[in-house]
A tleap script that builds the chain and sets N, CA, C and O, in Angstrom:
source leaprc.protein.ff14SB
mol = sequence {
  NMET ALA VAL GLN ASP THR HIE GLU GLU ARG
  ARG LEU LYS ILE ASP ILE LEU LEU LYS GLU
  TYR ASP MET LEU ARG GLU MET ILE MET SER
  ARG ILE ARG SER ARG LEU ALA ILE GLY GLY
  PHE LEU ILE ALA LEU ILE GLY TYR LEU THR
  SER VAL ALA ASP VAL PRO ALA THR TRP ARG
  ILE LEU TRP THR SER THR ALA ALA ILE VAL
  ILE ALA ALA VAL TRP TYR ARG PHE GLY GLN
  LEU ILE LYS ARG ALA THR LEU ARG VAL VAL
  GLU ILE GLU ALA GLY ILE ASN GLU VAL ALA
  GLY GLN GLU LEU LEU VAL TRP GLU SER ARG
  LEU VAL ASN ARG SER PHE PHE HIE ARG HIE
  THR THR PRO ALA LYS CHIE
}
set mol.1.N position { 164.365 -82.032 79.961 }
set mol.1.CA position { 163.471 -81.589 79.627 }
set mol.1.C position { 162.345 -82.252 81.170 }
set mol.1.O position { 161.209 -81.926 81.515 }
set mol.2.N position { 163.034 -82.956 81.577 }
set mol.2.CA position { 162.043 -84.116 82.753 }
set mol.2.C position { 162.526 -82.562 84.438 }
set mol.2.O position { 161.974 -82.084 85.429 }
set mol.3.N position { 163.317 -82.497 83.988 }
set mol.3.CA position { 164.420 -81.256 85.233 }
set mol.3.C position { 163.126 -80.086 85.510 }
set mol.3.O position { 162.439 -79.808 86.493 }
set mol.4.N position { 163.183 -79.707 84.457 }
set mol.4.CA position { 162.421 -78.337 83.847 }
set mol.4.C position { 161.186 -78.688 84.266 }
set mol.4.O position { 160.967 -77.751 85.034 }
set mol.5.N position { 160.191 -79.392 84.312 }
set mol.5.CA position { 159.145 -80.132 84.242 }
set mol.5.C position { 158.691 -80.647 86.525 }
set mol.5.O position { 157.740 -80.834 87.283 }
set mol.6.N position { 160.041 -80.617 86.509 }
set mol.6.CA position { 159.992 -81.336 88.509 }
set mol.6.C position { 160.298 -79.873 88.914 }
set mol.6.O position { 159.963 -79.633 90.074 }
set mol.7.N position { 160.838 -78.864 88.261 }
set mol.7.CA position { 161.416 -77.563 88.847 }
set mol.7.C position { 159.912 -76.569 88.821 }
set mol.7.O position { 159.670 -75.831 89.776 }
set mol.8.N position { 159.062 -76.650 87.743 }
set mol.8.CA position { 157.554 -75.806 87.135 }
set mol.8.C position { 156.578 -76.342 88.588 }
set mol.8.O position { 155.737 -75.844 89.336 }
set mol.9.N position { 157.425 -77.908 88.392 }
set mol.9.CA position { 155.816 -78.684 89.267 }
set mol.9.C position { 155.993 -78.391 90.139 }
set mol.9.O position { 154.977 -77.738 90.374 }
set mol.10.N position { 156.986 -78.296 91.556 }
set mol.10.CA position { 157.620 -77.633 92.566 }
set mol.10.C position { 157.229 -76.026 92.879 }
set mol.10.O position { 156.538 -75.832 93.879 }
set mol.11.N position { 157.601 -74.965 92.144 }
set mol.11.CA position { 157.121 -74.132 91.844 }
set mol.11.C position { 155.771 -73.920 91.730 }
set mol.11.O position { 155.325 -72.991 92.404 }
set mol.12.N position { 154.976 -74.569 91.022 }
set mol.12.CA position { 153.585 -74.761 90.991 }
set mol.12.C position { 152.846 -74.859 92.268 }
set mol.12.O position { 151.903 -74.141 92.602 }
set mol.13.N position { 153.716 -76.450 93.387 }
set mol.13.CA position { 153.092 -76.172 94.197 }
set mol.13.C position { 153.211 -75.526 95.156 }
set mol.13.O position { 152.419 -75.575 96.097 }
set mol.14.N position { 154.272 -74.759 95.106 }
set mol.14.CA position { 154.842 -73.696 95.944 }
set mol.14.C position { 153.915 -72.726 96.088 }
set mol.14.O position { 153.217 -72.403 97.049 }
set mol.15.N position { 154.058 -72.124 94.495 }
set mol.15.CA position { 152.910 -71.165 94.614 }
set mol.15.C position { 151.438 -71.188 94.944 }
set mol.15.O position { 150.739 -70.185 94.807 }
set mol.16.N position { 150.902 -72.524 95.448 }
set mol.16.CA position { 149.404 -72.749 95.625 }
set mol.16.C position { 148.988 -72.765 97.208 }
set mol.16.O position { 148.040 -72.334 97.865 }
set mol.17.N position { 150.740 -73.817 97.602 }
set mol.17.CA position { 150.359 -73.400 99.636 }
set mol.17.C position { 150.514 -71.701 99.985 }
set mol.17.O position { 150.155 -70.908 100.856 }
set mol.18.N position { 151.212 -71.707 98.836 }
set mol.18.CA position { 151.525 -69.623 99.666 }
set mol.18.C position { 150.489 -68.795 99.590 }
set mol.18.O position { 150.258 -67.898 100.401 }
set mol.19.N position { 149.742 -69.102 98.488 }
set mol.19.CA position { 148.231 -68.517 98.349 }
set mol.19.C position { 147.424 -69.349 99.697 }
set mol.19.O position { 147.466 -68.749 100.771 }
set mol.20.N position { 146.672 -70.751 99.664 }
set mol.20.CA position { 146.462 -70.837 100.816 }
set mol.20.C position { 147.015 -70.539 102.513 }
set mol.20.O position { 146.436 -70.480 103.598 }
set mol.21.N position { 148.550 -70.388 102.021 }
set mol.21.CA position { 149.470 -69.443 103.504 }
set mol.21.C position { 148.705 -67.813 103.525 }
set mol.21.O position { 148.323 -67.294 104.574 }
set mol.22.N position { 148.623 -67.390 102.648 }
set mol.22.CA position { 148.066 -66.437 102.776 }
set mol.22.C position { 146.797 -65.504 103.208 }
set mol.22.O position { 146.875 -64.379 103.700 }
set mol.23.N position { 145.779 -66.132 102.952 }
set mol.23.CA position { 144.676 -66.359 103.296 }
set mol.23.C position { 144.855 -66.667 104.294 }
set mol.23.O position { 144.666 -65.806 105.154 }
set mol.24.N position { 145.301 -68.003 104.732 }
set mol.24.CA position { 144.890 -67.728 106.747 }
set mol.24.C position { 145.402 -67.450 106.960 }
set mol.24.O position { 144.951 -66.871 107.949 }
set mol.25.N position { 147.018 -67.090 106.898 }
set mol.25.CA position { 147.252 -65.693 108.192 }
set mol.25.C position { 146.555 -64.123 108.009 }
set mol.25.O position { 146.735 -63.380 108.973 }
set mol.26.N position { 145.696 -63.504 106.732 }
set mol.26.CA position { 144.706 -63.212 107.098 }
set mol.26.C position { 143.891 -63.089 107.719 }
set mol.26.O position { 143.580 -62.190 108.500 }
set mol.27.N position { 143.136 -64.597 107.259 }
set mol.27.CA position { 141.678 -65.197 108.669 }
set mol.27.C position { 142.241 -64.756 109.620 }
set mol.27.O position { 141.804 -63.658 109.963 }
set mol.28.N position { 143.277 -65.261 110.383 }
set mol.28.CA position { 143.318 -65.429 111.869 }
set mol.28.C position { 143.640 -63.691 111.956 }
set mol.28.O position { 142.775 -63.101 112.604 }
set mol.29.N position { 144.561 -62.952 111.496 }
set mol.29.CA position { 144.589 -61.155 111.373 }
set mol.29.C position { 143.315 -61.131 112.063 }
set mol.29.O position { 143.253 -61.187 113.292 }
set mol.30.N position { 142.449 -61.062 111.425 }
set mol.30.CA position { 140.910 -60.918 110.998 }
set mol.30.C position { 140.738 -61.487 112.750 }
set mol.30.O position { 140.383 -60.815 113.719 }
set mol.31.N position { 141.062 -62.683 112.705 }
set mol.31.CA position { 139.987 -63.081 113.890 }
set mol.31.C position { 140.922 -61.651 115.079 }
set mol.31.O position { 140.433 -60.615 115.529 }
set mol.32.N position { 142.311 -62.197 115.241 }
set mol.32.CA position { 142.648 -62.096 116.419 }
set mol.32.C position { 141.820 -60.147 116.244 }
set mol.32.O position { 141.224 -59.934 117.300 }
set mol.33.N position { 141.716 -59.115 115.443 }
set mol.33.CA position { 140.885 -58.253 115.352 }
set mol.33.C position { 140.039 -58.274 115.786 }
set mol.33.O position { 139.990 -57.462 116.710 }
set mol.34.N position { 139.012 -58.925 115.620 }
set mol.34.CA position { 137.691 -58.860 115.773 }
set mol.34.C position { 137.934 -59.554 117.375 }
set mol.34.O position { 136.890 -59.388 118.007 }
set mol.35.N position { 138.489 -59.934 117.819 }
set mol.35.CA position { 138.547 -60.483 119.712 }
set mol.35.C position { 138.526 -59.274 119.944 }
set mol.35.O position { 137.583 -58.514 120.165 }
set mol.36.N position { 139.727 -59.094 119.881 }
set mol.36.CA position { 140.146 -57.492 120.659 }
set mol.36.C position { 138.998 -56.407 119.906 }
set mol.36.O position { 139.661 -55.627 119.222 }
set mol.37.N position { 138.020 -56.195 119.832 }
set mol.37.CA position { 136.485 -55.283 119.473 }
set mol.37.C position { 135.427 -56.270 120.158 }
set mol.37.O position { 134.482 -55.609 120.590 }
set mol.38.N position { 135.281 -57.659 120.398 }
set mol.38.CA position { 134.192 -57.879 120.897 }
set mol.38.C position { 134.853 -57.970 123.027 }
set mol.38.O position { 134.149 -57.818 124.025 }
set mol.39.N position { 136.221 -58.235 122.955 }
set mol.39.CA position { 136.253 -57.567 124.570 }
set mol.39.C position { 136.359 -56.442 124.589 }
set mol.39.O position { 136.208 -56.092 125.759 }
set mol.40.N position { 136.667 -55.012 123.518 }
set mol.40.CA position { 136.236 -53.978 123.721 }
set mol.40.C position { 134.813 -53.402 124.159 }
set mol.40.O position { 134.711 -52.380 124.838 }
set mol.41.N position { 133.676 -54.181 123.690 }
set mol.41.CA position { 132.180 -54.045 123.224 }
set mol.41.C position { 131.348 -54.632 125.114 }
set mol.41.O position { 130.468 -54.170 125.841 }
set mol.42.N position { 132.428 -56.017 125.179 }
set mol.42.CA position { 132.117 -56.500 126.766 }
set mol.42.C position { 132.368 -55.472 127.879 }
set mol.42.O position { 131.782 -55.371 128.956 }
set mol.43.N position { 133.706 -54.481 127.210 }
set mol.43.CA position { 133.529 -53.777 128.726 }
set mol.43.C position { 132.753 -53.056 128.985 }
set mol.43.O position { 132.037 -52.943 129.979 }
set mol.44.N position { 132.894 -52.201 127.591 }
set mol.44.CA position { 131.727 -51.372 127.572 }
set mol.44.C position { 129.999 -51.553 127.803 }
set mol.44.O position { 129.342 -50.762 128.478 }
set mol.45.N position { 129.353 -52.903 127.013 }
set mol.45.CA position { 128.141 -53.106 127.787 }
set mol.45.C position { 127.807 -53.614 129.141 }
set mol.45.O position { 126.752 -53.565 129.773 }
set mol.46.N position { 129.194 -54.211 129.483 }
set mol.46.CA position { 129.083 -54.033 130.832 }
set mol.46.C position { 129.435 -52.927 132.110 }
set mol.46.O position { 128.858 -52.657 133.164 }
set mol.47.N position { 130.418 -52.543 131.592 }
set mol.47.CA position { 129.625 -50.674 131.890 }
set mol.47.C position { 128.454 -50.066 132.072 }
set mol.47.O position { 127.747 -49.754 133.030 }
set mol.48.N position { 128.428 -49.983 130.982 }
set mol.48.CA position { 126.599 -49.614 130.787 }
set mol.48.C position { 125.300 -50.239 131.493 }
set mol.48.O position { 124.393 -49.645 132.074 }
set mol.49.N position { 125.485 -51.664 131.264 }
set mol.49.CA position { 124.272 -52.329 131.921 }
set mol.49.C position { 124.587 -52.091 133.519 }
set mol.49.O position { 123.529 -51.734 134.036 }
set mol.50.N position { 125.526 -52.146 134.392 }
set mol.50.CA position { 125.928 -52.263 135.623 }
set mol.50.C position { 125.809 -50.367 136.072 }
set mol.50.O position { 125.897 -50.134 137.278 }
set mol.51.N position { 125.676 -49.498 135.402 }
set mol.51.CA position { 125.293 -47.648 135.898 }
set mol.51.C position { 123.873 -47.747 135.730 }
set mol.51.O position { 123.307 -46.900 136.421 }
set mol.52.N position { 123.049 -48.497 135.039 }
set mol.52.CA position { 121.744 -47.946 134.138 }
set mol.52.C position { 121.081 -47.557 136.419 }
set mol.52.O position { 121.260 -48.124 137.497 }
set mol.53.N position { 120.629 -46.783 136.108 }
set mol.53.CA position { 120.286 -46.685 137.518 }
set mol.53.C position { 118.822 -47.043 137.577 }
set mol.53.O position { 118.598 -47.306 138.759 }
set mol.54.N position { 117.571 -47.198 136.774 }
set mol.54.CA position { 116.542 -47.178 136.425 }
set mol.54.C position { 115.875 -48.662 136.724 }
set mol.54.O position { 114.717 -48.818 137.109 }
set mol.55.N position { 116.752 -49.638 136.494 }
set mol.55.CA position { 116.518 -50.446 136.084 }
set mol.55.C position { 117.144 -51.966 137.546 }
set mol.55.O position { 118.285 -52.002 138.007 }
set mol.56.N position { 116.166 -52.828 137.870 }
set mol.56.CA position { 116.757 -53.624 139.865 }
set mol.56.C position { 117.790 -53.801 139.191 }
set mol.56.O position { 117.990 -53.789 137.976 }
set mol.57.N position { 118.735 -54.044 140.461 }
set mol.57.CA position { 119.478 -54.494 140.752 }
set mol.57.C position { 119.597 -56.038 140.066 }
set mol.57.O position { 120.373 -56.152 139.118 }
set mol.58.N position { 119.020 -56.948 140.416 }
set mol.58.CA position { 118.638 -58.310 140.219 }
set mol.58.C position { 118.791 -58.267 138.085 }
set mol.58.O position { 119.368 -59.097 137.383 }
set mol.59.N position { 118.041 -57.005 137.635 }
set mol.59.CA position { 117.544 -57.371 136.121 }
set mol.59.C position { 119.628 -57.171 135.274 }
set mol.59.O position { 120.249 -57.755 134.385 }
set mol.60.N position { 119.904 -56.137 136.158 }
set mol.60.CA position { 121.342 -55.629 135.889 }
set mol.60.C position { 122.335 -56.717 135.460 }
set mol.60.O position { 122.993 -57.127 134.503 }
set mol.61.N position { 121.896 -57.043 137.389 }
set mol.61.CA position { 123.370 -58.806 137.164 }
set mol.61.C position { 123.100 -60.105 135.945 }
set mol.61.O position { 123.958 -60.830 135.441 }
set mol.62.N position { 121.444 -60.093 135.666 }
set mol.62.CA position { 121.506 -61.253 135.366 }
set mol.62.C position { 121.555 -60.586 134.221 }
set mol.62.O position { 122.673 -61.087 134.095 }
set mol.63.N position { 121.325 -59.384 132.428 }
set mol.63.CA position { 122.229 -59.382 131.563 }
set mol.63.C position { 123.817 -59.038 132.051 }
set mol.63.O position { 124.940 -59.536 131.972 }
set mol.64.N position { 123.522 -58.519 132.294 }
set mol.64.CA position { 125.169 -58.444 132.124 }
set mol.64.C position { 126.050 -59.686 132.329 }
set mol.64.O position { 127.183 -59.597 131.858 }
set mol.65.N position { 125.700 -60.903 132.992 }
set mol.65.CA position { 126.127 -61.862 133.261 }
set mol.65.C position { 125.864 -62.433 131.615 }
set mol.65.O position { 126.821 -62.677 130.880 }
set mol.66.N position { 124.555 -62.588 131.211 }
set mol.66.CA position { 123.826 -63.335 130.029 }
set mol.66.C position { 124.784 -62.595 128.801 }
set mol.66.O position { 125.391 -63.124 127.869 }
set mol.67.N position { 124.678 -61.336 129.144 }
set mol.67.CA position { 126.302 -61.000 127.818 }
set mol.67.C position { 127.729 -61.266 127.870 }
set mol.67.O position { 128.583 -61.318 126.985 }
set mol.68.N position { 127.776 -61.435 129.241 }
set mol.68.CA position { 129.112 -61.964 129.293 }
set mol.68.C position { 129.535 -63.698 129.207 }
set mol.68.O position { 130.676 -64.077 129.473 }
set mol.69.N position { 128.958 -64.193 128.993 }
set mol.69.CA position { 128.455 -65.039 128.679 }
set mol.69.C position { 128.537 -65.541 127.812 }
set mol.69.O position { 129.340 -66.374 127.392 }
set mol.70.N position { 127.198 -64.817 127.201 }
set mol.70.CA position { 127.110 -65.047 124.892 }
set mol.70.C position { 128.730 -64.736 124.972 }
set mol.70.O position { 129.494 -65.699 124.910 }
set mol.71.N position { 129.226 -63.497 125.100 }
set mol.71.CA position { 130.569 -63.020 124.357 }
set mol.71.C position { 132.083 -63.574 124.892 }
set mol.71.O position { 133.179 -63.590 124.333 }
set mol.72.N position { 131.750 -63.906 125.888 }
set mol.72.CA position { 133.005 -65.204 125.986 }
set mol.72.C position { 132.854 -66.189 125.528 }
set mol.72.O position { 133.867 -66.652 125.003 }
set mol.73.N position { 131.397 -67.167 125.443 }
set mol.73.CA position { 131.703 -68.182 124.280 }
set mol.73.C position { 131.907 -67.366 122.290 }
set mol.73.O position { 132.446 -67.766 121.258 }
set mol.74.N position { 131.479 -66.684 122.508 }
set mol.74.CA position { 132.635 -65.708 120.974 }
set mol.74.C position { 133.845 -65.706 120.840 }
set mol.74.O position { 134.626 -65.995 119.932 }
set mol.75.N position { 133.934 -65.273 122.053 }
set mol.75.CA position { 135.886 -65.434 122.545 }
set mol.75.C position { 136.529 -66.563 122.342 }
set mol.75.O position { 137.726 -66.667 122.074 }
set mol.76.N position { 135.817 -67.351 122.456 }
set mol.76.CA position { 136.390 -68.927 122.782 }
set mol.76.C position { 137.139 -69.096 121.465 }
set mol.76.O position { 138.319 -69.014 121.122 }
set mol.77.N position { 135.498 -69.478 120.617 }
set mol.77.CA position { 135.252 -69.913 119.653 }
set mol.77.C position { 135.983 -69.599 118.719 }
set mol.77.O position { 136.343 -70.315 117.784 }
set mol.78.N position { 136.365 -67.972 119.027 }
set mol.78.CA position { 137.227 -67.443 117.695 }
set mol.78.C position { 138.946 -68.252 117.810 }
set mol.78.O position { 139.695 -68.550 116.880 }
set mol.79.N position { 139.181 -68.454 119.502 }
set mol.79.CA position { 140.038 -68.695 120.030 }
set mol.79.C position { 140.689 -70.027 118.953 }
set mol.79.O position { 141.751 -70.200 118.355 }
set mol.80.N position { 139.171 -70.942 119.137 }
set mol.80.CA position { 139.424 -72.196 118.476 }
set mol.80.C position { 140.041 -72.246 117.108 }
set mol.80.O position { 141.198 -72.598 116.878 }
set mol.81.N position { 139.026 -71.804 116.096 }
set mol.81.CA position { 139.087 -71.070 115.051 }
set mol.81.C position { 140.557 -70.370 114.515 }
set mol.81.O position { 140.959 -70.618 113.378 }
set mol.82.N position { 141.299 -69.496 115.413 }
set mol.82.CA position { 142.827 -68.873 115.152 }
set mol.82.C position { 143.419 -70.434 115.250 }
set mol.82.O position { 143.678 -71.139 114.275 }
set mol.83.N position { 143.549 -70.750 116.433 }
set mol.83.CA position { 144.454 -71.939 117.068 }
set mol.83.C position { 144.135 -73.539 115.667 }
set mol.83.O position { 144.958 -74.443 115.812 }
set mol.84.N position { 143.252 -73.736 114.707 }
set mol.84.CA position { 143.160 -75.031 113.739 }
set mol.84.C position { 143.032 -74.112 112.418 }
set mol.84.O position { 142.541 -74.597 111.398 }
set mol.85.N position { 143.539 -72.608 112.459 }
set mol.85.CA position { 144.391 -72.494 111.386 }
set mol.85.C position { 145.519 -71.667 111.198 }
set mol.85.O position { 146.093 -71.067 110.290 }
set mol.86.N position { 145.625 -71.899 112.574 }
set mol.86.CA position { 147.478 -71.629 112.661 }
set mol.86.C position { 147.806 -73.122 112.680 }
set mol.86.O position { 148.585 -73.787 111.997 }
set mol.87.N position { 147.347 -73.297 113.226 }
set mol.87.CA position { 148.424 -75.233 112.887 }
set mol.87.C position { 148.559 -75.686 111.684 }
set mol.87.O position { 149.569 -76.219 111.224 }
set mol.88.N position { 147.086 -75.397 110.894 }
set mol.88.CA position { 147.162 -75.302 109.289 }
set mol.88.C position { 148.510 -74.667 108.419 }
set mol.88.O position { 149.022 -75.312 107.503 }
set mol.89.N position { 148.988 -73.364 108.821 }
set mol.89.CA position { 149.706 -73.037 108.737 }
set mol.89.C position { 150.708 -73.194 108.681 }
set mol.89.O position { 151.369 -72.830 107.709 }
set mol.90.N position { 151.433 -74.082 110.184 }
set mol.90.CA position { 152.249 -74.321 110.728 }
set mol.90.C position { 152.366 -75.553 109.323 }
set mol.90.O position { 153.335 -75.689 108.576 }
set mol.91.N position { 151.213 -76.242 109.292 }
set mol.91.CA position { 151.595 -77.487 107.689 }
set mol.91.C position { 151.438 -77.397 106.905 }
set mol.91.O position { 151.227 -78.420 106.253 }
set mol.92.N position { 151.378 -75.634 106.017 }
set mol.92.CA position { 151.813 -75.624 105.170 }
set mol.92.C position { 152.927 -74.902 104.689 }
set mol.92.O position { 153.229 -74.790 103.501 }
set mol.93.N position { 153.903 -74.111 106.255 }
set mol.93.CA position { 155.321 -74.297 106.346 }
set mol.93.C position { 155.739 -75.565 105.658 }
set mol.93.O position { 156.142 -75.691 104.501 }
set mol.94.N position { 155.557 -76.546 106.646 }
set mol.94.CA position { 156.359 -77.410 106.600 }
set mol.94.C position { 156.821 -78.329 105.639 }
set mol.94.O position { 157.799 -79.060 105.791 }
set mol.95.N position { 155.725 -78.248 104.141 }
set mol.95.CA position { 154.958 -78.370 103.020 }
set mol.95.C position { 155.917 -77.579 102.430 }
set mol.95.O position { 156.897 -78.156 101.959 }
set mol.96.N position { 155.830 -76.183 102.341 }
set mol.96.CA position { 156.261 -75.613 101.205 }
set mol.96.C position { 158.313 -75.686 101.468 }
set mol.96.O position { 159.260 -75.463 100.714 }
set mol.97.N position { 158.183 -76.138 103.017 }
set mol.97.CA position { 160.044 -76.243 103.493 }
set mol.97.C position { 160.507 -77.470 102.938 }
set mol.97.O position { 161.728 -77.620 102.989 }
set mol.98.N position { 159.569 -78.760 102.208 }
set mol.98.CA position { 160.083 -80.126 101.888 }
set mol.98.C position { 159.844 -79.812 100.193 }
set mol.98.O position { 160.387 -80.460 99.298 }
set mol.99.N position { 158.981 -78.760 100.008 }
set mol.99.CA position { 159.600 -79.020 98.530 }
set mol.99.C position { 160.269 -78.120 97.790 }
set mol.99.O position { 160.515 -78.258 96.592 }
set mol.100.N position { 160.754 -76.665 98.854 }
set mol.100.CA position { 161.634 -76.335 98.303 }
set mol.100.C position { 162.689 -76.401 98.933 }
set mol.100.O position { 163.333 -75.353 98.991 }
set mol.101.N position { 163.539 -78.242 99.977 }
set mol.101.CA position { 164.335 -78.259 100.112 }
set mol.101.C position { 164.735 -77.372 100.972 }
set mol.101.O position { 165.945 -77.568 100.855 }
set mol.102.N position { 164.647 -76.544 101.749 }
set mol.102.CA position { 165.391 -75.413 102.432 }
set mol.102.C position { 163.784 -75.036 103.924 }
set mol.102.O position { 162.589 -75.331 103.962 }
set mol.103.N position { 164.896 -74.152 105.020 }
set mol.103.CA position { 163.529 -73.558 105.504 }
set mol.103.C position { 163.353 -72.033 104.815 }
set mol.103.O position { 164.106 -71.069 104.950 }
set mol.104.N position { 162.308 -72.115 104.156 }
set mol.104.CA position { 162.068 -70.680 103.651 }
set mol.104.C position { 160.758 -70.186 104.800 }
set mol.104.O position { 161.047 -69.100 105.303 }
set mol.105.N position { 159.462 -70.725 105.286 }
set mol.105.CA position { 158.997 -70.436 106.403 }
set mol.105.C position { 158.744 -71.245 107.365 }
set mol.105.O position { 158.454 -72.438 107.461 }
set mol.106.N position { 158.979 -69.995 108.373 }
set mol.106.CA position { 160.049 -70.623 110.029 }
set mol.106.C position { 158.381 -70.094 111.345 }
set mol.106.O position { 158.194 -70.718 112.389 }
set mol.107.N position { 157.554 -69.028 110.941 }
set mol.107.CA position { 157.232 -67.987 111.754 }
set mol.107.C position { 156.404 -68.918 113.187 }
set mol.107.O position { 156.570 -68.857 114.406 }
set mol.108.N position { 155.478 -69.750 112.293 }
set mol.108.CA position { 154.440 -70.661 113.233 }
set mol.108.C position { 155.269 -71.002 113.562 }
set mol.108.O position { 155.862 -70.790 114.620 }
set mol.109.N position { 155.561 -71.784 112.486 }
set mol.109.CA position { 156.364 -73.520 113.299 }
set mol.109.C position { 156.926 -73.429 114.363 }
set mol.109.O position { 156.829 -74.438 115.061 }
set mol.110.N position { 157.864 -72.048 115.051 }
set mol.110.CA position { 159.069 -71.548 115.718 }
set mol.110.C position { 158.138 -71.052 116.776 }
set mol.110.O position { 158.387 -71.567 117.866 }
set mol.111.N position { 157.104 -70.175 116.788 }
set mol.111.CA position { 156.036 -69.771 118.243 }
set mol.111.C position { 155.411 -70.796 118.818 }
set mol.111.O position { 155.196 -71.056 120.002 }
set mol.112.N position { 154.998 -71.654 117.267 }
set mol.112.CA position { 153.109 -72.544 118.014 }
set mol.112.C position { 153.276 -72.893 119.277 }
set mol.112.O position { 152.307 -72.747 120.022 }
set mol.113.N position { 154.054 -73.229 119.617 }
set mol.113.CA position { 154.781 -73.783 121.291 }
set mol.113.C position { 154.619 -72.957 121.987 }
set mol.113.O position { 153.820 -72.929 122.924 }
set mol.114.N position { 155.522 -71.954 121.565 }
set mol.114.CA position { 155.495 -71.007 122.735 }
set mol.114.C position { 153.686 -69.764 123.122 }
set mol.114.O position { 153.422 -69.131 124.144 }
set mol.115.N position { 152.821 -69.902 121.746 }
set mol.115.CA position { 152.288 -68.942 122.273 }
set mol.115.C position { 151.372 -69.581 123.838 }
set mol.115.O position { 151.836 -70.698 124.067 }
set mol.116.N position { 150.243 -69.204 124.939 }
set mol.116.CA position { 149.842 -68.694 125.689 }
set mol.116.C position { 148.568 -70.266 124.675 }
set mol.116.O position { 148.651 -71.472 124.910 }
set mol.117.N position { 147.525 -69.549 123.586 }
set mol.117.CA position { 146.641 -70.844 123.508 }
set mol.117.C position { 147.336 -72.216 122.640 }
set mol.117.O position { 146.763 -73.288 122.445 }
set mol.118.N position { 148.200 -71.982 122.361 }
set mol.118.CA position { 148.667 -73.023 121.621 }
set mol.118.C position { 149.548 -74.173 122.378 }
set mol.118.O position { 149.964 -75.216 121.873 }
set mol.119.N position { 149.769 -73.608 124.029 }
set mol.119.CA position { 151.175 -74.320 124.460 }
set mol.119.C position { 150.957 -75.791 124.525 }
set mol.119.O position { 151.719 -76.610 125.039 }
set mol.120.N position { 149.761 -76.031 123.908 }
set mol.120.CA position { 149.131 -78.005 124.238 }
set mol.120.C position { 149.054 -78.691 123.509 }
set mol.120.O position { 149.160 -79.898 123.726 }
set mol.121.N position { 148.745 -77.950 121.844 }
set mol.121.CA position { 149.208 -78.480 120.716 }
set mol.121.C position { 150.449 -79.169 120.261 }
set mol.121.O position { 151.487 -79.014 120.904 }
set mol.122.N position { 150.418 -79.857 119.283 }
set mol.122.CA position { 151.498 -81.153 118.810 }
set mol.122.C position { 151.190 -80.673 116.898 }
set mol.122.O position { 150.473 -81.294 116.112 }
set mol.123.N position { 152.015 -79.392 116.610 }
set mol.123.CA position { 152.102 -79.096 114.429 }
set mol.123.C position { 151.666 -80.440 114.081 }
set mol.123.O position { 151.620 -81.193 115.054 }
set mol.124.N position { 151.336 -80.948 112.971 }
set mol.124.CA position { 151.433 -81.677 112.679 }
set mol.124.C position { 152.738 -81.939 111.744 }
set mol.124.O position { 153.265 -81.053 111.073 }
set mol.125.N position { 153.229 -83.442 111.808 }
set mol.125.CA position { 154.904 -83.995 110.880 }
set mol.125.C position { 154.607 -84.521 109.641 }
set mol.125.O position { 153.931 -85.490 109.293 }
set mol.126.N position { 155.499 -83.361 108.804 }
set mol.126.CA position { 155.248 -84.229 107.594 }
set mol.126.C position { 157.046 -85.082 107.715 }
set mol.126.O position { 157.380 -85.938 106.896 }
savepdb mol mol.pdb
quit
């Protein structure tokens, strides 16, 4: 009976970790989509602000610079949140693999150090 409980406990742990894993992966994808939308918005805004003819050049430069700085800050913050979620996904993969006794999930673990944004991070070791 104890062996059955151990198997059920492992399965429950894996199920809980997989739910968190799925939620984090969806959050990462949502933030990536948002970053792409922000980039498109920035390009459109800069294009509009630089083409407005009846506004003095000084004001166009000021508004364009301000918009670029604000949007770049949001872009950067989203990148940091993506990075943090990705590192947690790597920890979850390691935890699931440990509980299962085999490598079931490896995608983020193998790619985290190859990514431009994550190349200087070290995933947690279990």
